[in-house]
ZAMARGU-4260 file (C-alpha; in steps of 0.2 Angstrom, whole numbers, plus 5000, padded with zeros to 4 digits):
<rodrens>
0) 5572/5274/5316 | 5561/5270/5330 | 5558/5288/5339 | 5552/5291/5358 | 5536/5300/5357
5) 5536/5314/5370 | 5524/5313/5386 | 5512/5328/5390 | 5525/5330/5406 | 5540/5332/5396
10) 5533/5344/5386 | 5526/5354/5401 | 5545/5351/5409 | 5552/5358/5393 | 5539/5374/5392
15) 5544/5377/5412 | 5563/5376/5406 | 5558/5389/5393 | 5550/5400/5403 | 5561/5401/5417
20) 5576/5407/5404 | 5566/5420/5399 | 5563/5426/5416 | 5581/5423/5420 | 5587/5432/5406
25) 5574/5448/5410 | 5582/5450/5426 | 5602/5448/5421 | 5611/5464/5416 | 5620/5454/5401
30) 5614/5440/5389 | 5608/5424/5399 | 5621/5408/5391 | 5620/5391/5392 | 5634/5391/5407
35) 5623/5405/5416 | 5609/5392/5415 | 5618/5377/5419 | 5626/5386/5434 | 5608/5389/5441
40) 5603/5372/5439 | 5618/5366/5448 | 5613/5378/5464 | 5593/5374/5462 | 5598/5355/5464
45) 5610/5359/5477 | 5595/5367/5489 | 5581/5355/5482 | 5574/5368/5473 | 5563/5364/5455
50) 5556/5374/5441 | 5541/5384/5444 | 5527/5374/5439 | 5506/5376/5435 | 5497/5385/5448
55) 5490/5371/5459 | 5474/5375/5464 | 5478/5370/5484 | 5490/5376/5493 | 5493/5394/5497
60) 5491/5411/5483 | 5502/5427/5485 | 5491/5439/5475 | 5489/5457/5475 | 5471/5463/5476
65) 5471/5468/5457 | 5478/5450/5451 | 5464/5443/5461 | 5448/5450/5452 | 5439/5436/5447
70) 5445/5421/5458 | 5438/5416/5474 | 5445/5406/5488 | 5438/5398/5504 | 5451/5407/5514
75) 5458/5426/5512 | 5471/5435/5523 | 5472/5454/5519 | 5488/5459/5528 | 5495/5477/5532
80) 5477/5485/5536 | 5487/5501/5539 | 5483/5517/5536 | 5492/5522/5520 | 5493/5505/5515
85) 5474/5504/5514 | 5465/5521/5515 | 5475/5539/5512 | 5489/5530/5502 | 5501/5546/5497
90) 5505/5547/5476 | 5521/5546/5471 | 5518/5550/5455 | 5527/5567/5450 | 5514/5567/5434
95) 5497/5572/5433 | 5484/5567/5421 | 5473/5578/5413 | 5459/5575/5425 | 5470/5576/5441
100) 5475/5597/5437 | 5476/5609/5447 | 5459/5615/5441 | 5449/5600/5451 | 5446/5604/5470
105) 5460/5595/5481 | 5446/5589/5494 | 5437/5582/5478 | 5453/5572/5472 | 5455/5565/5489
110) 5437/5558/5488 | 5438/5551/5471 | 5454/5542/5475 | 5449/5536/5494 | 5433/5530/5483
115) 5446/5519/5473 | 5455/5513/5486 | 5438/5507/5494 | 5432/5498/5479 | 5449/5488/5479
120) 5448/5484/5496 | 5430/5478/5493 | 5437/5466/5479 | 5450/5458/5492 | 5437/5456/5504
125) 5425/5449/5494 | 5436/5435/5484 | 5435/5425/5501 | 5420/5411/5501 | 5420/5406/5520
130) 5435/5414/5529 | 5442/5431/5529 | 5455/5438/5542 | 5462/5457/5539 | 5477/5459/5551
135) 5489/5474/5556 | 5504/5477/5567 | 5503/5493/5579 | 5521/5494/5573 | 5531/5490/5556
140) 5552/5488/5554 | 5559/5501/5542 | 5575/5496/5541 | 5584/5499/5560 | 5570/5512/5563
145) 5553/5505/5570 | 5538/5513/5567 | 5521/5515/5575 | 5507/5512/5563 | 5487/5517/5564
150) 5475/5504/5556 | 5464/5507/5542 | 5451/5520/5542 | 5441/5507/5531 | 5439/5495/5546
155) 5431/5509/5555 | 5417/5509/5541 | 5412/5491/5544 | 5399/5486/5553 | 5407/5483/5571
160) 5394/5467/5573 | 5401/5460/5559 | 5420/5459/5566 | 5429/5448/5579 | 5444/5457/5584
165) 5456/5446/5592 | 5476/5448/5595 | 5479/5438/5577 | 5467/5449/5568 | 5451/5454/5563
170) 5439/5441/5556 | 5424/5447/5546 | 5407/5435/5548 | 5402/5432/5527 | 5387/5422/5534
175) 5375/5434/5526 | 5373/5448/5515 | 5375/5462/5527 | 5393/5463/5524 | 5392/5467/5506
180) 5378/5478/5509 | 5388/5490/5520 | 5403/5492/5507 | 5393/5494/5494 | 5382/5508/5504
185) 5399/5516/5508 | 5403/5516/5490 | 5386/5525/5486 | 5385/5538/5499 | 5391/5555/5493
190) 5404/5554/5509 | 5412/5542/5519 | 5405/5539/5537 | 5412/5529/5552 | 5400/5520/5561
195) 5410/5520/5576 | 5425/5537/5573 | 5426/5537/5593 | 5434/5520/5593 | 5443/5524/5580
200) 5451/5541/5585 | 5454/5532/5601 | 5464/5519/5592 | 5475/5532/5581 | 5479/5541/5599
205) 5483/5523/5608 | 5496/5521/5593 | 5504/5537/5591 | 5521/5544/5596 | 5518/5563/5599
210) 5533/5576/5593 | 5537/5593/5598 | 5529/5599/5581 | 5512/5588/5585 | 5511/5594/5601
215) 5513/5612/5598 | 5499/5610/5586 | 5487/5604/5600 | 5494/5618/5612 | 5489/5632/5597
220) 5475/5623/5591 | 5466/5605/5593 | 5456/5606/5578 | 5473/5608/5570 | 5480/5593/5579
225) 5466/5581/5575 | 5466/5585/5557 | 5484/5588/5552 | 5491/5574/5567 | 5479/5563/5568
230) 5467/5561/5554 | 5485/5566/5542 | 5474/5578/5532 | 5484/5582/5517 | 5491/5601/5516
235) 5502/5611/5505 | 5520/5616/5512 | 5522/5631/5513 | 5538/5642/5504 | 5549/5645/5521
240) 5544/5627/5525 | 5552/5619/5510 | 5566/5633/5510 | 5571/5627/5527 | 5568/5609/5522
245) 5582/5609/5507 | 5595/5620/5517 | 5592/5605/5531 | 5597/5594/5518 | 5614/5602/5511
250) 5618/5604/5531 | 5617/5586/5536 | 5625/5581/5519 | 5639/5594/5525 | 5640/5585/5544
255) 5639/5566/5536 | 5655/5570/5526 | 5666/5579/5540 | 5661/5564/5548 | 5673/5554/5536
260) 5685/5567/5535 | 5679/5575/5518 | 5673/5592/5517 | 5660/5596/5503 | 5661/5611/5492
265) 5648/5625/5491 | 5644/5617/5475 | 5641/5600/5482 | 5628/5607/5494 | 5619/5619/5482
270) 5616/5603/5471 | 5610/5593/5487 | 5598/5605/5489 | 5593/5608/5472 | 5591/5589/5472
275) 5578/5590/5485 | 5568/5602/5477 | 5566/5593/5465 | 5557/5581/5473 | 5543/5593/5479
280) 5529/5595/5468 | 5532/5614/5462 | 5529/5621/5444 | 5546/5626/5435 | 5544/5646/5438
285) 5543/5640/5458 | 5557/5627/5459 | 5569/5639/5450 | 5562/5654/5460 | 5568/5643/5477
290) 5584/5635/5469 | 5591/5652/5467 | 5587/5659/5485 | 5593/5642/5492 | 5608/5644/5483
295) 5611/5661/5487 | 5607/5657/5507 | 5619/5644/5507 | 5631/5654/5496 | 5630/5666/5512
300) 5634/5653/5525 | 5646/5643/5518 | 5660/5649/5525 | 5653/5651/5544 | 5653/5630/5540
305) 5670/5629/5536 | 5674/5638/5551 | 5663/5626/5562 | 5673/5610/5552 | 5689/5617/5556
310) 5685/5619/5576 | 5680/5600/5575 | 5688/5583/5573 | 5678/5571/5564 | 5677/5559/5579
315) 5665/5575/5587 | 5650/5572/5575 | 5642/5559/5583 | 5625/5560/5572 | 5616/5570/5560
320) 5596/5569/5559 | 5595/5557/5576 | 5579/5550/5578 | 5573/5545/5595 | 5558/5533/5594
325) 5547/5528/5608 | 5553/5537/5623 | 5544/5534/5639 | 5543/5550/5650 | 5538/5549/5669
330) 5522/5557/5671 | 5516/5559/5652 | 5504/5544/5647 | 5511/5545/5629 | 5527/5540/5621
335) 5537/5555/5613 | 5546/5554/5597 | 5561/5567/5591 | 5574/5573/5579 | 5589/5580/5581
340) 5597/5590/5568 | 5615/5586/5571 | 5624/5580/5590 | 5642/5585/5593 | 5655/5579/5606
345) 5662/5591/5615 | 5682/5591/5620 | 5676/5587/5639 | 5666/5573/5635 | 5650/5582/5634
350) 5637/5583/5622 | 5627/5597/5612 | 5611/5595/5603 | 5611/5605/5588 | 5595/5613/5581
355) 5597/5622/5565 | 5586/5639/5561 | 5584/5645/5544 | 5575/5660/5548 | 5577/5677/5554
360) 5592/5675/5569 | 5583/5679/5587 | 5592/5686/5604 | 5593/5675/5617 | 5581/5686/5627
365) 5567/5685/5614 | 5569/5664/5614 | 5569/5665/5633 | 5552/5674/5631 | 5563/5690/5640
370) 5561/5701/5626 | 5544/5703/5619 | 5541/5697/5600 | 5530/5700/5589 | 5527/5681/5586
375) 5525/5669/5598 | 5544/5658/5600 | 5544/5639/5604 | 5562/5636/5600 | 5567/5637/5618
380) 5552/5622/5622 | 5559/5614/5607 | 5576/5612/5614 | 5570/5606/5632 | 5558/5593/5623
385) 5575/5586/5616 | 5583/5589/5634 | 5569/5576/5642 | 5572/5562/5626 | 5589/5564/5630
390) 5587/5561/5648 | 5574/5548/5648 | 5580/5538/5634 | 5584/5520/5640 | 5602/5519/5632
395) 5609/5535/5640 | 5618/5539/5626 | 5620/5559/5627 | 5617/5562/5646 | 5613/5582/5652
400) 5618/5590/5636 | 5619/5607/5631 | 5606/5613/5618 | 5611/5625/5604 | 5600/5634/5592
405) 5613/5640/5577 | 5606/5651/5564 | 5610/5650/5544 | 5605/5668/5542 | 5616/5683/5547
410) 5612/5698/5557 | 5609/5713/5550 | 5627/5718/5553 | 5631/5703/5544 | 5636/5691/5558
415) 5631/5673/5561 | 5623/5668/5577 | 5622/5655/5590 | 5614/5655/5605 | 5619/5639/5618
420) 5607/5635/5633 | 5609/5625/5649 | 5591/5617/5651 | 5588/5616/5670 | 5576/5603/5679
425) 5563/5615/5683 | 5561/5620/5665 | 5560/5601/5660 | 5545/5600/5674 | 5535/5612/5668
430) 5536/5607/5650 | 5530/5589/5659 | 5516/5595/5666 | 5510/5605/5651 | 5514/5591/5640
435) 5506/5578/5653 | 5488/5589/5653 | 5489/5590/5635 | 5490/5571/5631 | 5476/5567/5645
440) 5465/5578/5636 | 5470/5569/5616 | 5464/5555/5624 | 5449/5561/5629 | 5448/5566/5612
445) 5445/5587/5613 | 5448/5594/5599 | 5434/5607/5601 | 5444/5621/5601 | 5451/5631/5587
450) 5464/5644/5585 | 5453/5653/5570 | 5471/5662/5565 | 5468/5667/5546 | 5485/5656/5544
455) 5481/5641/5552 | 5480/5628/5538 | 5464/5617/5545 | 5454/5634/5554 | 5456/5643/5538
460) 5448/5629/5529 | 5436/5622/5541 | 5428/5638/5549
</rodrens>
């Protein structure tokens, strides 16, 4: 009998259907059946969707920089050209290749990685035949939070005469070969240079929200602030910081459970801390040693936690790890940010800010400076900073709170201490004045002063 011959369009449609089924089967947790296909086709028909066809030469193509190699387009848009997305990207890998072993100088490893990122950026930019637009936002949303962003350091490496900076993005003139010459010169050089480092730093400063830790870095050592808080120099975490973070994670879990009316057991806290330590880049011996120390610390403090939990109703646990962002304080020409360990609602309706300290407990006189200490103590300044965030919070969620330092280590007599403070207007005014002067110096890029302390993470490396 006569049979109708299939057209090329029919064959193409059939192949698209097969490709669609394969793709859906990969996404499905179970076998992709005919019933699944019919249901999907019915849904696509109802929403005027068609099976994916072969890529068109016209229209908009969404591609990665890697997959764009070998292709060319009249117009190219590079989006989200910010620090840590293009340049200074953090390595999420938990495994190191042989050539990335600890025998390699960290600064050399960072340089090689930055060169690799710059080459990929070069590939992305040179896909354009006529027009290239590079865009970034000053702020990006992460869930319910908004984070400020800094432009990619690669933008500072370009010849500024080639750029036309507009609110909508940066357009690069590709009329001659000077653009490619600039980028190739950077790749061939022994070290990266920034033709306009001052403008680059001013751009970062303008978009940086200042935390208490970053400000304290500037008070102590402007050079350290430059490298750690602006240029984001990768530095290893010190052991007390890792231990403190693991314990804080366990305490956060305990408070969150209490807020739901539940009480976590000691083993659950130890597991939470252990999981945190697993996320840190530590060798096996270091990890086991820290897990032992943290578990012992939590075991000693657990009964104190239970006493605290019995004195509070779930509704009194307002928030854990509460983030203030973009707070404007009169007299300070930069926005402030801060994270508070725990916020409690007291019986009389007032609020209490809690800052956990995992180190050696200190007396109130040492904290206020009435008794001299071997090291500088900034606990009271930190609580005052948090009180400022509450005072100028536009939502006025926690007016006039008390502030508490809660020590998780026992004193020599085996007792656990906490010190409660009422922050005065005079204390807040004095801190505002100090911060205002520091911000003014930061905006003028005054980073020359070095602390030269042997334990400074910057001065000990860059004398």
